[in-house]
PDBQT receptor file of N, H, CA, C and O in Angstrom, charges set to zero:
ATOM      1  N   MET A   1     180.362  53.151-101.572  1.00  0.00    +0.000 N 
ATOM      2  CA  MET A   1     180.623  54.337-100.382  1.00  0.00    +0.000 C 
ATOM      3  C   MET A   1     179.999  55.500-100.252  1.00  0.00    +0.000 C 
ATOM      4  O   MET A   1     180.006  56.262 -99.285  1.00  0.00    +0.000 OA
ATOM      5  N   GLU A   2     179.170  55.655-101.814  1.00  0.00    +0.000 N 
ATOM      6  H   GLU A   2     179.164  55.036-102.600  1.00  0.00    +0.000 HD
ATOM      7  CA  GLU A   2     178.653  56.386-102.241  1.00  0.00    +0.000 C 
ATOM      8  C   GLU A   2     177.417  56.855-101.437  1.00  0.00    +0.000 C 
ATOM      9  O   GLU A   2     177.025  57.927-100.975  1.00  0.00    +0.000 OA
ATOM     10  N   SER A   3     177.006  55.661-101.471  1.00  0.00    +0.000 N 
ATOM     11  H   SER A   3     177.324  54.790-101.846  1.00  0.00    +0.000 HD
ATOM     12  CA  SER A   3     175.627  55.268-100.393  1.00  0.00    +0.000 C 
ATOM     13  C   SER A   3     175.364  55.618 -99.031  1.00  0.00    +0.000 C 
ATOM     14  O   SER A   3     174.415  56.171 -98.475  1.00  0.00    +0.000 OA
ATOM     15  N   PHE A   4     176.735  55.031 -98.539  1.00  0.00    +0.000 N 
ATOM     16  H   PHE A   4     177.506  54.582 -98.990  1.00  0.00    +0.000 HD
ATOM     17  CA  PHE A   4     177.218  55.259 -97.265  1.00  0.00    +0.000 C 
ATOM     18  C   PHE A   4     176.831  56.932 -96.664  1.00  0.00    +0.000 C 
ATOM     19  O   PHE A   4     176.020  57.320 -95.823  1.00  0.00    +0.000 OA
ATOM     20  N   PHE A   5     177.902  57.712 -97.601  1.00  0.00    +0.000 N 
ATOM     21  H   PHE A   5     178.560  57.396 -98.284  1.00  0.00    +0.000 HD
ATOM     22  CA  PHE A   5     178.172  59.593 -97.278  1.00  0.00    +0.000 C 
ATOM     23  C   PHE A   5     176.935  59.802 -97.116  1.00  0.00    +0.000 C 
ATOM     24  O   PHE A   5     176.516  60.536 -96.222  1.00  0.00    +0.000 OA
ATOM     25  N   LYS A   6     176.288  59.279 -97.832  1.00  0.00    +0.000 N 
ATOM     26  H   LYS A   6     176.629  58.683 -98.559  1.00  0.00    +0.000 HD
ATOM     27  CA  LYS A   6     175.163  60.154 -98.491  1.00  0.00    +0.000 C 
ATOM     28  C   LYS A   6     174.242  59.772 -97.098  1.00  0.00    +0.000 C 
ATOM     29  O   LYS A   6     173.979  60.627 -96.253  1.00  0.00    +0.000 OA
ATOM     30  N   THR A   7     173.823  58.438 -97.004  1.00  0.00    +0.000 N 
ATOM     31  H   THR A   7     174.037  57.743 -97.691  1.00  0.00    +0.000 HD
ATOM     32  CA  THR A   7     173.122  57.780 -95.601  1.00  0.00    +0.000 C 
ATOM     33  C   THR A   7     173.777  58.759 -94.817  1.00  0.00    +0.000 C 
ATOM     34  O   THR A   7     173.260  59.871 -94.710  1.00  0.00    +0.000 OA
ATOM     35  N   LEU A   8     174.893  58.483 -94.230  1.00  0.00    +0.000 N 
ATOM     36  H   LEU A   8     175.313  57.579 -94.317  1.00  0.00    +0.000 HD
ATOM     37  CA  LEU A   8     175.498  59.974 -93.475  1.00  0.00    +0.000 C 
ATOM     38  C   LEU A   8     174.991  60.900 -93.170  1.00  0.00    +0.000 C 
ATOM     39  O   LEU A   8     174.182  60.948 -92.243  1.00  0.00    +0.000 OA
ATOM     40  N   LYS A   9     175.424  62.113 -94.048  1.00  0.00    +0.000 N 
ATOM     41  H   LYS A   9     176.082  62.074 -94.800  1.00  0.00    +0.000 HD
ATOM     42  CA  LYS A   9     174.711  63.620 -94.161  1.00  0.00    +0.000 C 
ATOM     43  C   LYS A   9     173.446  63.024 -94.155  1.00  0.00    +0.000 C 
ATOM     44  O   LYS A   9     173.238  62.777 -92.968  1.00  0.00    +0.000 OA
ATOM     45  N   VAL A  10     172.620  62.705 -94.720  1.00  0.00    +0.000 N 
ATOM     46  H   VAL A  10     172.789  62.906 -95.685  1.00  0.00    +0.000 HD
ATOM     47  CA  VAL A  10     171.243  62.692 -94.882  1.00  0.00    +0.000 C 
ATOM     48  C   VAL A  10     170.579  62.566 -92.798  1.00  0.00    +0.000 C 
ATOM     49  O   VAL A  10     169.823  63.163 -92.032  1.00  0.00    +0.000 OA
ATOM     50  N   GLU A  11     171.615  61.270 -92.807  1.00  0.00    +0.000 N 
ATOM     51  H   GLU A  11     172.229  60.786 -93.430  1.00  0.00    +0.000 HD
ATOM     52  CA  GLU A  11     170.459  61.327 -91.019  1.00  0.00    +0.000 C 
ATOM     53  C   GLU A  11     171.505  61.639 -90.168  1.00  0.00    +0.000 C 
ATOM     54  O   GLU A  11     171.272  61.434 -88.977  1.00  0.00    +0.000 OA
ATOM     55  N   ARG A  12     172.333  61.973 -90.386  1.00  0.00    +0.000 N 
ATOM     56  H   ARG A  12     172.522  62.139 -91.354  1.00  0.00    +0.000 HD
ATOM     57  CA  ARG A  12     172.896  62.297 -88.762  1.00  0.00    +0.000 C 
ATOM     58  C   ARG A  12     173.587  63.996 -89.184  1.00  0.00    +0.000 C 
ATOM     59  O   ARG A  12     173.213  64.812 -88.341  1.00  0.00    +0.000 OA
ATOM     60  N   ILE A  13     174.505  64.642 -90.317  1.00  0.00    +0.000 N 
ATOM     61  H   ILE A  13     174.808  63.979 -91.002  1.00  0.00    +0.000 HD
ATOM     62  CA  ILE A  13     175.575  65.495 -90.417  1.00  0.00    +0.000 C 
ATOM     63  C   ILE A  13     174.636  67.009 -91.070  1.00  0.00    +0.000 C 
ATOM     64  O   ILE A  13     175.328  68.027 -91.043  1.00  0.00    +0.000 OA
ATOM     65  N   TYR A  14     173.648  67.140 -91.446  1.00  0.00    +0.000 N 
ATOM     66  H   TYR A  14     173.086  66.313 -91.468  1.00  0.00    +0.000 HD
ATOM     67  CA  TYR A  14     172.383  67.908 -91.513  1.00  0.00    +0.000 C 
ATOM     68  C   TYR A  14     171.303  67.795 -90.829  1.00  0.00    +0.000 C 
ATOM     69  O   TYR A  14     170.261  68.423 -91.015  1.00  0.00    +0.000 OA
ATOM     70  N   GLN A  15     171.497  67.066 -90.092  1.00  0.00    +0.000 N 
ATOM     71  H   GLN A  15     172.344  66.556 -89.941  1.00  0.00    +0.000 HD
ATOM     72  CA  GLN A  15     170.255  67.402 -89.017  1.00  0.00    +0.000 C 
ATOM     73  C   GLN A  15     170.991  68.197 -87.248  1.00  0.00    +0.000 C 
ATOM     74  O   GLN A  15     170.420  68.739 -86.302  1.00  0.00    +0.000 OA
ATOM     75  N   VAL A  16     172.589  67.848 -87.557  1.00  0.00    +0.000 N 
ATOM     76  H   VAL A  16     173.053  67.408 -88.325  1.00  0.00    +0.000 HD
ATOM     77  CA  VAL A  16     173.442  68.214 -86.155  1.00  0.00    +0.000 C 
ATOM     78  C   VAL A  16     174.179  69.492 -86.703  1.00  0.00    +0.000 C 
ATOM     79  O   VAL A  16     174.692  69.509 -87.822  1.00  0.00    +0.000 OA
ATOM     80  N   ARG A  17     174.205  71.068 -85.424  1.00  0.00    +0.000 N 
ATOM     81  H   ARG A  17     173.789  71.054 -84.515  1.00  0.00    +0.000 HD
ATOM     82  CA  ARG A  17     174.925  71.416 -85.793  1.00  0.00    +0.000 C 
ATOM     83  C   ARG A  17     177.018  70.804 -84.682  1.00  0.00    +0.000 C 
ATOM     84  O   ARG A  17     176.996  70.337 -83.543  1.00  0.00    +0.000 OA
ATOM     85  N   TYR A  18     177.877  70.950 -85.189  1.00  0.00    +0.000 N 
ATOM     86  H   TYR A  18     177.895  71.329 -86.114  1.00  0.00    +0.000 HD
ATOM     87  CA  TYR A  18     178.804  70.999 -84.728  1.00  0.00    +0.000 C 
ATOM     88  C   TYR A  18     179.062  72.674 -84.672  1.00  0.00    +0.000 C 
ATOM     89  O   TYR A  18     178.750  73.677 -85.314  1.00  0.00    +0.000 OA
ATOM     90  N   ASP A  19     180.069  72.190 -83.128  1.00  0.00    +0.000 N 
ATOM     91  H   ASP A  19     180.323  71.375 -82.607  1.00  0.00    +0.000 HD
ATOM     92  CA  ASP A  19     180.737  73.858 -82.935  1.00  0.00    +0.000 C 
ATOM     93  C   ASP A  19     182.092  73.940 -82.916  1.00  0.00    +0.000 C 
ATOM     94  O   ASP A  19     182.731  74.959 -82.652  1.00  0.00    +0.000 OA
ATOM     95  N   THR A  20     182.770  72.309 -83.341  1.00  0.00    +0.000 N 
ATOM     96  H   THR A  20     182.251  71.481 -83.556  1.00  0.00    +0.000 HD
ATOM     97  CA  THR A  20     184.040  72.358 -83.574  1.00  0.00    +0.000 C 
ATOM     98  C   THR A  20     184.727  70.749 -84.516  1.00  0.00    +0.000 C 
ATOM     99  O   THR A  20     184.122  69.696 -84.317  1.00  0.00    +0.000 OA
ATOM    100  N   ARG A  21     185.221  70.750 -84.898  1.00  0.00    +0.000 N 
ATOM    101  H   ARG A  21     185.712  71.605 -85.060  1.00  0.00    +0.000 HD
ATOM    102  CA  ARG A  21     185.685  69.667 -85.753  1.00  0.00    +0.000 C 
ATOM    103  C   ARG A  21     185.543  68.357 -84.605  1.00  0.00    +0.000 C 
ATOM    104  O   ARG A  21     184.771  67.407 -84.741  1.00  0.00    +0.000 OA
ATOM    105  N   ALA A  22     186.500  68.571 -83.440  1.00  0.00    +0.000 N 
ATOM    106  H   ALA A  22     187.127  69.343 -83.329  1.00  0.00    +0.000 HD
ATOM    107  CA  ALA A  22     186.407  67.599 -83.049  1.00  0.00    +0.000 C 
ATOM    108  C   ALA A  22     184.963  66.980 -82.022  1.00  0.00    +0.000 C 
ATOM    109  O   ALA A  22     184.993  65.835 -81.571  1.00  0.00    +0.000 OA
ATOM    110  N   GLN A  23     184.277  67.522 -81.874  1.00  0.00    +0.000 N 
ATOM    111  H   GLN A  23     184.253  68.453 -82.240  1.00  0.00    +0.000 HD
ATOM    112  CA  GLN A  23     182.867  67.206 -81.544  1.00  0.00    +0.000 C 
ATOM    113  C   GLN A  23     182.224  66.745 -82.896  1.00  0.00    +0.000 C 
ATOM    114  O   GLN A  23     181.406  65.847 -82.700  1.00  0.00    +0.000 OA
ATOM    115  N   ALA A  24     182.393  67.197 -84.572  1.00  0.00    +0.000 N 
ATOM    116  H   ALA A  24     183.057  67.927 -84.732  1.00  0.00    +0.000 HD
ATOM    117  CA  ALA A  24     181.554  66.321 -85.251  1.00  0.00    +0.000 C 
ATOM    118  C   ALA A  24     182.287  65.093 -85.426  1.00  0.00    +0.000 C 
ATOM    119  O   ALA A  24     181.639  64.107 -85.780  1.00  0.00    +0.000 OA
ATOM    120  N   ARG A  25     183.734  64.966 -85.207  1.00  0.00    +0.000 N 
ATOM    121  H   ARG A  25     184.260  65.766 -84.920  1.00  0.00    +0.000 HD
ATOM    122  CA  ARG A  25     183.915  63.286 -85.735  1.00  0.00    +0.000 C 
ATOM    123  C   ARG A  25     183.708  62.516 -84.461  1.00  0.00    +0.000 C 
ATOM    124  O   ARG A  25     183.602  61.295 -84.582  1.00  0.00    +0.000 OA
ATOM    125  N   LEU A  26     183.619  63.152 -83.000  1.00  0.00    +0.000 N 
ATOM    126  H   LEU A  26     183.706  64.144 -82.902  1.00  0.00    +0.000 HD
ATOM    127  CA  LEU A  26     183.125  62.345 -81.856  1.00  0.00    +0.000 C 
ATOM    128  C   LEU A  26     181.865  61.941 -82.110  1.00  0.00    +0.000 C 
ATOM    129  O   LEU A  26     181.588  60.768 -81.864  1.00  0.00    +0.000 OA
ATOM    130  N   ASP A  27     180.728  62.933 -82.717  1.00  0.00    +0.000 N 
ATOM    131  H   ASP A  27     180.953  63.887 -82.917  1.00  0.00    +0.000 HD
ATOM    132  CA  ASP A  27     179.621  62.167 -82.832  1.00  0.00    +0.000 C 
ATOM    133  C   ASP A  27     179.935  61.240 -83.850  1.00  0.00    +0.000 C 
ATOM    134  O   ASP A  27     180.084  60.077 -83.473  1.00  0.00    +0.000 OA
ATOM    135  N   ILE A  28     180.150  61.631 -85.778  1.00  0.00    +0.000 N 
ATOM    136  H   ILE A  28     180.029  62.575 -86.084  1.00  0.00    +0.000 HD
ATOM    137  CA  ILE A  28     180.160  60.775 -86.506  1.00  0.00    +0.000 C 
ATOM    138  C   ILE A  28     180.717  59.474 -86.102  1.00  0.00    +0.000 C 
ATOM    139  O   ILE A  28     180.184  58.495 -86.625  1.00  0.00    +0.000 OA
ATOM    140  N   VAL A  29     181.469  59.313 -85.459  1.00  0.00    +0.000 N 
ATOM    141  H   VAL A  29     181.901  60.109 -85.035  1.00  0.00    +0.000 HD
ATOM    142  CA  VAL A  29     181.957  57.573 -85.243  1.00  0.00    +0.000 C 
ATOM    143  C   VAL A  29     181.090  56.979 -83.941  1.00  0.00    +0.000 C 
ATOM    144  O   VAL A  29     181.067  55.760 -83.770  1.00  0.00    +0.000 OA
ATOM    145  N   ASP A  30     180.511  57.704 -83.200  1.00  0.00    +0.000 N 
ATOM    146  H   ASP A  30     180.530  58.694 -83.339  1.00  0.00    +0.000 HD
ATOM    147  CA  ASP A  30     179.814  57.625 -82.315  1.00  0.00    +0.000 C 
ATOM    148  C   ASP A  30     178.046  57.358 -82.918  1.00  0.00    +0.000 C 
ATOM    149  O   ASP A  30     177.092  57.390 -82.141  1.00  0.00    +0.000 OA
ATOM    150  N   TRP A  31     177.926  57.141 -84.205  1.00  0.00    +0.000 N 
ATOM    151  H   TRP A  31     178.701  57.114 -84.837  1.00  0.00    +0.000 HD
ATOM    152  CA  TRP A  31     176.411  57.475 -84.479  1.00  0.00    +0.000 C 
ATOM    153  C   TRP A  31     176.918  56.203 -85.587  1.00  0.00    +0.000 C 
ATOM    154  O   TRP A  31     176.140  55.260 -85.734  1.00  0.00    +0.000 OA
ATOM    155  N   ILE A  32     178.383  56.210 -86.438  1.00  0.00    +0.000 N 
ATOM    156  H   ILE A  32     179.014  56.976 -86.318  1.00  0.00    +0.000 HD
ATOM    157  CA  ILE A  32     178.459  55.095 -87.436  1.00  0.00    +0.000 C 
ATOM    158  C   ILE A  32     178.812  53.802 -86.280  1.00  0.00    +0.000 C 
ATOM    159  O   ILE A  32     178.787  52.782 -86.969  1.00  0.00    +0.000 OA
ATOM    160  N   GLU A  33     179.092  53.450 -84.988  1.00  0.00    +0.000 N 
ATOM    161  H   GLU A  33     179.113  54.279 -84.428  1.00  0.00    +0.000 HD
ATOM    162  CA  GLU A  33     179.565  52.936 -84.608  1.00  0.00    +0.000 C 
ATOM    163  C   GLU A  33     178.473  52.175 -83.552  1.00  0.00    +0.000 C 
ATOM    164  O   GLU A  33     178.797  51.108 -83.031  1.00  0.00    +0.000 OA
ATOM    165  N   GLY A  34     177.598  52.591 -83.368  1.00  0.00    +0.000 N 
ATOM    166  H   GLY A  34     177.334  53.458 -83.792  1.00  0.00    +0.000 HD
ATOM    167  CA  GLY A  34     176.518  53.106 -82.273  1.00  0.00    +0.000 C 
ATOM    168  C   GLY A  34     175.158  52.418 -83.174  1.00  0.00    +0.000 C 
ATOM    169  O   GLY A  34     174.402  51.588 -82.669  1.00  0.00    +0.000 OA
ATOM    170  N   PHE A  35     175.010  52.969 -84.676  1.00  0.00    +0.000 N 
ATOM    171  H   PHE A  35     175.624  53.643 -85.087  1.00  0.00    +0.000 HD
ATOM    172  CA  PHE A  35     174.127  53.162 -84.728  1.00  0.00    +0.000 C 
ATOM    173  C   PHE A  35     174.180  52.003 -86.242  1.00  0.00    +0.000 C 
ATOM    174  O   PHE A  35     173.805  50.835 -86.345  1.00  0.00    +0.000 OA
ATOM    175  N   TYR A  36     175.050  53.296 -87.638  1.00  0.00    +0.000 N 
ATOM    176  H   TYR A  36     175.355  54.245 -87.554  1.00  0.00    +0.000 HD
ATOM    177  CA  TYR A  36     175.156  52.421 -88.906  1.00  0.00    +0.000 C 
ATOM    178  C   TYR A  36     175.472  51.237 -88.481  1.00  0.00    +0.000 C 
ATOM    179  O   TYR A  36     174.761  50.486 -89.150  1.00  0.00    +0.000 OA
ATOM    180  N   ASN A  37     176.366  50.347 -87.485  1.00  0.00    +0.000 N 
ATOM    181  H   ASN A  37     176.943  50.956 -86.941  1.00  0.00    +0.000 HD
ATOM    182  CA  ASN A  37     177.141  49.326 -87.720  1.00  0.00    +0.000 C 
ATOM    183  C   ASN A  37     176.137  48.371 -86.982  1.00  0.00    +0.000 C 
ATOM    184  O   ASN A  37     176.301  47.153 -87.052  1.00  0.00    +0.000 OA
ATOM    185  N   ARG A  38     175.096  48.922 -86.274  1.00  0.00    +0.000 N 
ATOM    186  H   ARG A  38     174.963  49.911 -86.217  1.00  0.00    +0.000 HD
ATOM    187  CA  ARG A  38     174.667  48.135 -84.807  1.00  0.00    +0.000 C 
ATOM    188  C   ARG A  38     173.250  48.313 -84.780  1.00  0.00    +0.000 C 
ATOM    189  O   ARG A  38     172.795  47.481 -83.994  1.00  0.00    +0.000 OA
ATOM    190  N   VAL A  39     172.578  48.831 -85.146  1.00  0.00    +0.000 N 
ATOM    191  H   VAL A  39     172.947  49.507 -85.784  1.00  0.00    +0.000 HD
ATOM    192  CA  VAL A  39     170.930  48.839 -85.413  1.00  0.00    +0.000 C 
ATOM    193  C   VAL A  39     170.760  48.875 -86.869  1.00  0.00    +0.000 C 
ATOM    194  O   VAL A  39     170.564  47.744 -87.313  1.00  0.00    +0.000 OA
ATOM    195  N   ARG A  40     170.766  49.577 -87.549  1.00  0.00    +0.000 N 
ATOM    196  H   ARG A  40     170.925  50.496 -87.188  1.00  0.00    +0.000 HD
ATOM    197  CA  ARG A  40     170.707  49.836 -88.889  1.00  0.00    +0.000 C 
ATOM    198  C   ARG A  40     169.964  48.297 -89.647  1.00  0.00    +0.000 C 
ATOM    199  O   ARG A  40     170.108  47.204 -89.099  1.00  0.00    +0.000 OA
ATOM    200  N   MET A  41     169.277  48.449 -90.801  1.00  0.00    +0.000 N 
ATOM    201  H   MET A  41     169.160  49.337 -91.246  1.00  0.00    +0.000 HD
ATOM    202  CA  MET A  41     168.985  47.581 -91.548  1.00  0.00    +0.000 C 
ATOM    203  C   MET A  41     169.634  47.700 -92.780  1.00  0.00    +0.000 C 
ATOM    204  O   MET A  41     169.349  48.733 -93.386  1.00  0.00    +0.000 OA
ATOM    205  N   HIS A  42     170.620  46.758 -93.466  1.00  0.00    +0.000 N 
ATOM    206  H   HIS A  42     170.851  45.919 -92.974  1.00  0.00    +0.000 HD
ATOM    207  CA  HIS A  42     170.993  47.297 -94.769  1.00  0.00    +0.000 C 
ATOM    208  C   HIS A  42     170.630  46.577 -95.706  1.00  0.00    +0.000 C 
ATOM    209  O   HIS A  42     170.456  45.429 -95.296  1.00  0.00    +0.000 OA
ATOM    210  N   THR A  43     170.389  46.709 -96.984  1.00  0.00    +0.000 N 
ATOM    211  H   THR A  43     170.530  47.641 -97.317  1.00  0.00    +0.000 HD
ATOM    212  CA  THR A  43     169.851  45.820 -97.534  1.00  0.00    +0.000 C 
ATOM    213  C   THR A  43     170.546  44.715 -98.373  1.00  0.00    +0.000 C 
ATOM    214  O   THR A  43     169.995  43.627 -98.541  1.00  0.00    +0.000 OA
ATOM    215  N   ALA A  44     172.013  45.066 -99.005  1.00  0.00    +0.000 N 
ATOM    216  H   ALA A  44     172.461  45.950 -98.869  1.00  0.00    +0.000 HD
ATOM    217  CA  ALA A  44     172.878  43.986 -98.979  1.00  0.00    +0.000 C 
ATOM    218  C   ALA A  44     173.036  42.879 -98.907  1.00  0.00    +0.000 C 
ATOM    219  O   ALA A  44     173.173  41.923 -99.670  1.00  0.00    +0.000 OA
ATOM    220  N   ILE A  45     172.989  43.203 -97.206  1.00  0.00    +0.000 N 
ATOM    221  H   ILE A  45     172.878  43.979 -96.585  1.00  0.00    +0.000 HD
ATOM    222  CA  ILE A  45     172.733  41.792 -96.643  1.00  0.00    +0.000 C 
ATOM    223  C   ILE A  45     171.600  40.802 -95.979  1.00  0.00    +0.000 C 
ATOM    224  O   ILE A  45     171.863  40.161 -94.961  1.00  0.00    +0.000 OA
ATOM    225  N   GLY A  46     170.337  40.725 -96.621  1.00  0.00    +0.000 N 
ATOM    226  H   GLY A  46     170.123  41.246 -97.448  1.00  0.00    +0.000 HD
ATOM    227  CA  GLY A  46     168.814  41.113 -96.681  1.00  0.00    +0.000 C 
ATOM    228  C   GLY A  46     168.585  41.455 -95.109  1.00  0.00    +0.000 C 
ATOM    229  O   GLY A  46     168.600  40.691 -94.144  1.00  0.00    +0.000 OA
ATOM    230  N   PHE A  47     168.404  42.629 -95.162  1.00  0.00    +0.000 N 
ATOM    231  H   PHE A  47     168.392  43.249 -95.946  1.00  0.00    +0.000 HD
ATOM    232  CA  PHE A  47     167.868  42.909 -93.827  1.00  0.00    +0.000 C 
ATOM    233  C   PHE A  47     168.147  43.345 -92.604  1.00  0.00    +0.000 C 
ATOM    234  O   PHE A  47     167.628  44.079 -91.764  1.00  0.00    +0.000 OA
ATOM    235  N   MET A  48     169.419  42.490 -92.767  1.00  0.00    +0.000 N 
ATOM    236  H   MET A  48     169.841  41.894 -93.450  1.00  0.00    +0.000 HD
ATOM    237  CA  MET A  48     169.637  42.788 -91.051  1.00  0.00    +0.000 C 
ATOM    238  C   MET A  48     170.398  43.768 -90.806  1.00  0.00    +0.000 C 
ATOM    239  O   MET A  48     170.703  44.418 -91.805  1.00  0.00    +0.000 OA
ATOM    240  N   ALA A  49     170.926  44.201 -89.593  1.00  0.00    +0.000 N 
ATOM    241  H   ALA A  49     170.678  43.673 -88.781  1.00  0.00    +0.000 HD
ATOM    242  CA  ALA A  49     172.286  44.684 -89.418  1.00  0.00    +0.000 C 
ATOM    243  C   ALA A  49     173.605  43.928 -89.079  1.00  0.00    +0.000 C 
ATOM    244  O   ALA A  49     173.657  42.786 -88.624  1.00  0.00    +0.000 OA
ATOM    245  N   PRO A  50     174.086  44.294 -89.210  1.00  0.00    +0.000 N 
ATOM    246  CA  PRO A  50     175.514  44.117 -89.779  1.00  0.00    +0.000 C 
ATOM    247  C   PRO A  50     176.742  43.364 -88.689  1.00  0.00    +0.000 C 
ATOM    248  O   PRO A  50     177.817  42.787 -88.854  1.00  0.00    +0.000 OA
ATOM    249  N   VAL A  51     175.818  43.778 -87.438  1.00  0.00    +0.000 N 
ATOM    250  H   VAL A  51     174.945  44.247 -87.304  1.00  0.00    +0.000 HD
ATOM    251  CA  VAL A  51     176.301  42.468 -86.381  1.00  0.00    +0.000 C 
ATOM    252  C   VAL A  51     175.847  41.312 -85.776  1.00  0.00    +0.000 C 
ATOM    253  O   VAL A  51     176.166  40.440 -84.967  1.00  0.00    +0.000 OA
ATOM    254  N   THR A  52     174.517  41.866 -86.891  1.00  0.00    +0.000 N 
ATOM    255  H   THR A  52     174.258  42.574 -87.548  1.00  0.00    +0.000 HD
ATOM    256  CA  THR A  52     173.883  40.635 -85.977  1.00  0.00    +0.000 C 
ATOM    257  C   THR A  52     173.868  39.402 -87.181  1.00  0.00    +0.000 C 
ATOM    258  O   THR A  52     173.836  38.226 -86.816  1.00  0.00    +0.000 OA
ATOM    259  N   LYS A  53     173.897  39.817 -88.881  1.00  0.00    +0.000 N 
ATOM    260  H   LYS A  53     173.923  40.772 -89.177  1.00  0.00    +0.000 HD
ATOM    261  CA  LYS A  53     175.359  39.067 -89.537  1.00  0.00    +0.000 C 
ATOM    262  C   LYS A  53     176.151  38.463 -89.665  1.00  0.00    +0.000 C 
ATOM    263  O   LYS A  53     176.247  37.293 -90.036  1.00  0.00    +0.000 OA
ATOM    264  N   GLU A  54     177.198  39.558 -89.220  1.00  0.00    +0.000 N 
ATOM    265  H   GLU A  54     177.120  40.509 -88.919  1.00  0.00    +0.000 HD
ATOM    266  CA  GLU A  54     178.403  38.779 -87.894  1.00  0.00    +0.000 C 
ATOM    267  C   GLU A  54     178.173  37.153 -87.197  1.00  0.00    +0.000 C 
ATOM    268  O   GLU A  54     178.370  35.940 -87.266  1.00  0.00    +0.000 OA
ATOM    269  N   SER A  55     177.413  38.649 -86.290  1.00  0.00    +0.000 N 
ATOM    270  H   SER A  55     177.253  39.634 -86.234  1.00  0.00    +0.000 HD
ATOM    271  CA  SER A  55     176.864  37.062 -84.900  1.00  0.00    +0.000 C 
ATOM    272  C   SER A  55     176.766  35.386 -85.977  1.00  0.00    +0.000 C 
ATOM    273  O   SER A  55     177.285  34.301 -85.717  1.00  0.00    +0.000 OA
ATOM    274  N   SER A  56     175.869  35.796 -87.227  1.00  0.00    +0.000 N 
ATOM    275  H   SER A  56     175.447  36.677 -87.439  1.00  0.00    +0.000 HD
ATOM    276  CA  SER A  56     175.119  34.423 -87.327  1.00  0.00    +0.000 C 
ATOM    277  C   SER A  56     175.868  33.812 -88.271  1.00  0.00    +0.000 C 
ATOM    278  O   SER A  56     175.472  32.765 -88.784  1.00  0.00    +0.000 OA
ATOM    279  N   LEU A  57     176.849  34.292 -88.560  1.00  0.00    +0.000 N 
ATOM    280  H   LEU A  57     177.170  35.142 -88.143  1.00  0.00    +0.000 HD
ATOM    281  CA  LEU A  57     178.020  34.086 -89.800  1.00  0.00    +0.000 C 
ATOM    282  C   LEU A  57     179.263  32.786 -88.813  1.00  0.00    +0.000 C 
ATOM    283  O   LEU A  57     179.783  31.705 -89.093  1.00  0.00    +0.000 OA
ATOM    284  N   LEU A  58     179.259  33.916 -87.361  1.00  0.00    +0.000 N 
ATOM    285  H   LEU A  58     178.837  34.794 -87.133  1.00  0.00    +0.000 HD
ATOM    286  CA  LEU A  58     180.198  33.183 -86.584  1.00  0.00    +0.000 C 
ATOM    287  C   LEU A  58     179.657  32.064 -86.341  1.00  0.00    +0.000 C 
ATOM    288  O   LEU A  58     180.094  31.007 -86.797  1.00  0.00    +0.000 OA
ATOM    289  N   ALA A  59     178.208  32.195 -85.272  1.00  0.00    +0.000 N 
ATOM    290  H   ALA A  59     177.853  33.053 -84.901  1.00  0.00    +0.000 HD
ATOM    291  CA  ALA A  59     177.656  30.678 -85.146  1.00  0.00    +0.000 C 
ATOM    292  C   ALA A  59     177.369  29.446 -85.606  1.00  0.00    +0.000 C 
ATOM    293  O   ALA A  59     177.083  28.404 -85.016  1.00  0.00    +0.000 OA
ATOM    294  N   ALA A  60     177.543  29.841 -87.266  1.00  0.00    +0.000 N 
ATOM    295  H   ALA A  60     177.775  30.688 -87.745  1.00  0.00    +0.000 HD
ATOM    296  CA  ALA A  60     177.217  28.576 -88.193  1.00  0.00    +0.000 C 
ATOM    297  C   ALA A  60     178.185  27.698 -88.132  1.00  0.00    +0.000 C 
ATOM    298  O   ALA A  60     178.114  26.654 -88.780  1.00  0.00    +0.000 OA
TER     299      ALA A  60
């Protein structure tokens, strides 16, 4: 979890200025669902995106 939160802070939170907590919440959820889980490569699963890994497991 520490690695995830570091990545979230460095790659998203420190890059954007939020006016409200609601705006921050929506943007962070969008980043997690739109980028972190679908596009970003993860070393723990063989440098694949989680969605790709999940698809390959379901197809097997």
